[in-house]
C-alpha positions in Angstrom: 15.2 -10.8 14.4 15.8 -11.9 10.8 13.1 -13.1 8.4 13.2 -16.8 7.6 13.9 -16.5 3.8 15.9 -14.5 1.4 14.2 -12.5 -1.4 15.5 -14.9 -3.9 14.0 -17.9 -2.1 10.6 -16.2 -1.9 10.6 -15.3 -5.5 11.7 -18.8 -6.5 8.6 -20.2 -4.7 6.1 -17.7 -6.1 4.8 -16.1 -9.3 2.4 -13.2 -9.3 3.6 -10.0 -7.5 1.2 -7.9 -5.5 2.5 -4.4 -4.8 1.4 -1.9 -2.2 1.3 1.6 -3.7 2.4 4.2 -1.2 5.9 3.1 -0.4 6.9 0.4 -2.9 5.8 2.4 -5.9 5.9 6.1 -4.8 5.7 8.5 -1.9 2.1 9.8 -2.4 2.4 12.8 -0.1 5.8 14.0 -1.2 4.7 17.5 -2.0 1.5 17.7 -0.1 2.3 16.6 3.4 0.1 13.9 4.8 -0.4 15.9 8.0 -1.9 18.7 6.0 -4.5 16.3 4.5 -5.2 14.8 8.0 -5.8 18.3 9.3 -8.2 19.1 6.5 -10.2 15.9 7.4 -10.3 16.9 11.0 -11.8 20.2 10.1 -14.7 18.3 8.6 -15.2 16.5 11.8 -15.0 19.7 13.8 -17.7 21.2 11.6 -20.0 18.4 12.8 -19.0 19.1 16.4 -17.3 15.7 16.7 -15.4 15.1 19.9 -11.9 14.3 18.5 -9.7 12.4 20.9 -6.1 13.7 21.5 -4.4 10.9 19.6 -6.5 11.7 16.5 -5.8 15.4 17.0 -2.1 14.6 16.7 -2.5 12.0 13.9 -0.5 12.7 10.7 -1.9 9.8 8.7 -5.1 10.8 6.9 -6.1 7.1 6.7 -6.1 7.0 10.5 -8.5 9.9 10.6 -10.7 8.1 8.1 -10.7 5.0 10.2 -11.7 7.0 13.3 -14.5 8.7 11.4 -16.1 5.3 10.6 -16.3 4.6 14.4 -18.5 7.6 15.0 -21.5 5.9 13.5 -22.5 8.5 10.9 -22.3 7.0 7.3 -22.9 10.5 5.8 -19.9 11.9 7.6 -17.7 9.0 6.7 -18.6 9.4 3.0 -17.8 13.1 3.2 -14.4 12.5 4.8 -13.7 9.7 2.3 -14.6 12.0 -0.7 -12.3 14.7 0.7 -9.5 12.2 1.1 -10.0 10.9 -2.5 -9.8 14.4 -3.8 -6.7 15.1 -1.9 -5.0 11.9 -3.1 -5.8 12.8 -6.7 -4.0 16.1 -6.2 -1.1 14.6 -4.2 -0.2 11.9 -6.8 0.6 14.6 -9.3 3.6 15.5 -7.1 4.2 12.0 -5.8 7.9 11.0 -5.7 8.6 7.7 -7.6 10.3 5.1 -5.3 13.8 4.4 -6.6 13.9 1.2 -8.7 10.1 0.7 -8.5 9.9 1.0 -12.3 12.7 -1.5 -12.7 10.8 -3.9 -10.5 7.6 -3.5 -12.5 9.3 -3.9 -15.8 11.4 -6.9 -14.7 8.3 -8.7 -13.3 6.5 -8.0 -16.5 9.3 -9.3 -18.7 9.6 -12.4 -16.5 5.9 -13.2 -17.1 4.9 -12.6 -13.6 1.4 -11.1 -13.3 1.3 -7.8 -11.4 -1.4 -6.2 -9.3 -1.6 -3.2 -6.9 -3.3 -3.7 -3.5 -3.5 -0.4 -1.7 -5.3 1.5 1.0 -5.2 4.5 -1.3 -8.0 5.2 -3.7 -8.0 3.4 -7.0 -8.5 6.6 -9.0 -5.4 8.1 -7.6 -3.4 5.0 -8.3 -4.6 5.0 -12.0 -3.7 8.7 -12.3 -0.2 8.0 -11.1 0.3 4.9 -13.4 -1.0 6.8 -16.4 1.3 9.8 -15.7 4.4 7.5 -15.4 3.6 5.2 -18.3 3.1 2.2 -16.1 -0.5 1.3 -16.8 0.2 -1.4 -19.4 2.3 -3.3 -16.9 -0.3 -3.5 -14.1 -3.8 -4.4 -15.2 -5.2 -5.0 -11.7 -5.7 -2.3 -9.2 -7.4 -3.0 -5.9 -7.8 0.3 -4.0 -9.6 1.4 -0.8 -13.2 0.4 -0.5 -15.2 3.6 -0.6 -16.2 4.9 2.8 -15.6 1.5 4.4 -12.2 1.7 6.0 -12.7 -1.5 8.0 -12.0 -3.2 4.7 -8.6 -1.7 4.3 -5.5 -3.8 4.9 -4.8 -5.5 7.3 -8.2 -6.9 6.3 -7.2 -9.7 3.9 -10.1 -9.3 1.5 -8.5 -6.7 -0.8 -5.5 -9.0 -1.1 -7.7 -12.0 -1.8 -9.4 -9.9 -4.5 -6.0 -9.3 -6.1 -5.2 -13.0 -5.9 -8.4 -13.9 -7.7 -7.7 -11.2 -10.3 -4.3 -12.7 -11.2 -5.9 -16.2 -11.3 -3.5 -17.8 -8.9 -3.5 -19.7 -5.6 -2.6 -17.5 -2.6 0.5 -19.4 -1.8 1.9 -18.7 -5.3 1.6 -14.9 -4.8 3.9 -12.5 -2.9 2.9 -9.2 -1.5 5.5 -6.4 -1.3 4.6 -3.8 1.3 6.2 -1.3 3.6 3.9 -1.6 6.6 3.0 -4.0 9.3 -0.6 -3.9 8.0 0.7 -5.3 4.6 2.4 -8.2 6.3 -0.5 -8.9 8.6 -3.0 -8.7 5.7 -0.7 -10.9 3.6 -0.4 -13.6 6.2 -4.2 -13.5 6.8 -4.7 -14.0 3.0 -2.2 -16.8 2.9 0.2 -15.1 0.5 4.0 -14.7 1.0 5.3 -11.3 2.0 8.3 -9.2 1.3 8.6 -6.3 3.7 10.1 -3.0 2.4 12.0 -1.4 5.3 12.4 2.0 3.7 12.7 3.9 7.0 14.8 3.4 10.2 13.2 0.9 12.6 10.9 -0.7 10.0 13.0 -3.8 9.6 12.4 -4.9 13.2 8.7 -4.2 13.0 8.3 -6.0 9.7 10.3 -9.0 10.9 8.3 -9.2 14.1 5.1 -9.1 12.1 6.3 -12.2 10.2 7.5 -11.0 6.8 9.0 -13.9 4.8 11.8 -11.7 3.5 12.9 -8.0 3.8 14.4 -5.5 1.5 16.0 -2.6 3.3 16.9 1.1 2.7 15.6 3.8 0.4 17.1 1.9 -2.5 15.7 -1.4 -1.2 13.6 -2.0 -4.3 16.9 -2.4 -6.3 17.5 -5.8 -4.6 14.1 -6.9 -5.7 14.6 -5.7 -9.3 18.0 -7.4 -9.6 16.7 -10.7 -8.1 13.8 -10.6 -10.6 16.2 -10.1 -13.5 18.3 -13.0 -12.4 15.4 -15.4 -11.6 
């Protein structure tokens, strides 16, 4: 299945660029494995004698553990797991691996006069820490991170994307969201923004296309195509 548009066509029809963080900008858990953080969150649940189902016991994604925690019905526990995840993300971004050509995308969009925003399921403080460390803060004034201890409001919920659209003072149809997950595409479609899927791992192209991404960039250097297209636009 191929997406209906090319990257050039999507960019020609849009202005502001909304970027997911973990994937399009960097690999957050490059030096601290995500499964290590997920295990740490599960230990908090175990301390509360929570019955953890098998699929959560095997889950590598700490965000999935957070989502599960919210279903238990104990706001105090959800806040504790959230706080632990926020602390882990702050440490992890110090060793995060920049995505190849992400910086070029950001600078090219800035130079083209396209407003930039980050819309992420990661914590805003971790995102700011990374941007500061990599001298990217001045390019991206808007950061919409994970709602604290309320994982139901993470993407694919469209509200954080709508917040970013309002922050860049644009109509949804004039914005494009670049993300590497089905939740990005689903959230973007629900928010009525265009979407470019970043298929940075084998098998993702099919999933992103099936979810309805308007265009797809592919491969570990996929952001290069986006950067070049922005420079030529």
